[in-house]
N, C-alpha and C positions, 0 to 999 in steps of 0.2 A: 465597471459592470462587479455591482451588491454578493455584498459576502449571498444575501438571498440568492440574487441568480446563477451565483458560481453554486453552491449548495444542490440546487433541482440540477442543473446541469451535469454533478458528479451525479447525481443519485440516477437520472439517464442512462448514464454512464455503468454503471451499476447493474446495473437492472438488463443490460444490450447485450449482443453478439459478442462487440467490440468493449467491453469493459471485462468477460473471460478473455478474449486474444489478450487483451492487457493484459490480465490477469498472471496469466500460461508465460506471454515474455517475460516481465518482473522475475518471475521465479528462473525462467531459465538463464537471463542477468545473474541474480545469486548464484546462481549457483554455479557459471565460470569467477565471479568475481571472491566466492570463496574458494574457489580451484590453487591452491598454492602452489604446483606446476605451472604459474602463467606468470606468476609473477620472474623481476633478473635479478641476477647476484646481488650487485651491489647493495643495492636499494630496496632487498627486501621488507626489510623491517617497516620503510619507507609506506611501501606498495599494497605492505600487507593491509597497514592502519588505513590508509586510506578505503583501503577496499571495505573492511568491516565498516567505514564510515558510510562507507554508498551502498551494502548493505540495508546498515540499519536502518533510512530513506528510505527504502524503498521497501522497506517490510514495514513500513509505516506507514506510507503510500497504501500497499495493499493490506491492514484492518483498517483504516477509515473506510475506503470501498464498498471492503464486509461490513461495515459499522451504515454506513447507509444504504445498503443491500439491501441490512433488515428494515420492519417494520419497527415504529416503534406502537407500543402494547397502550393499550387506552382504560389509565385507573379508573374503572365508578369509583365514584363517589361513595360516602355513607350520605343520605337523607341525615340520621339520627343523628350526626357527630355535629 
């Protein structure tokens, strides 16, 4: 699949109800991943670092979808320049 096609599908997803549901699901997962009570006793530090990295990836996906949701502003060129 071409990068242009992928971007078109992601734009459609960002504007759809499915995209909103995906956003809410990711936010729920982020909440669970950042909850320190879910980490084990022996590998607390390793699990914590892995969860923080996973949260960063999910937040990047959310930011990208939000950026695709916004329409690009058309800048009018000045004919005198």
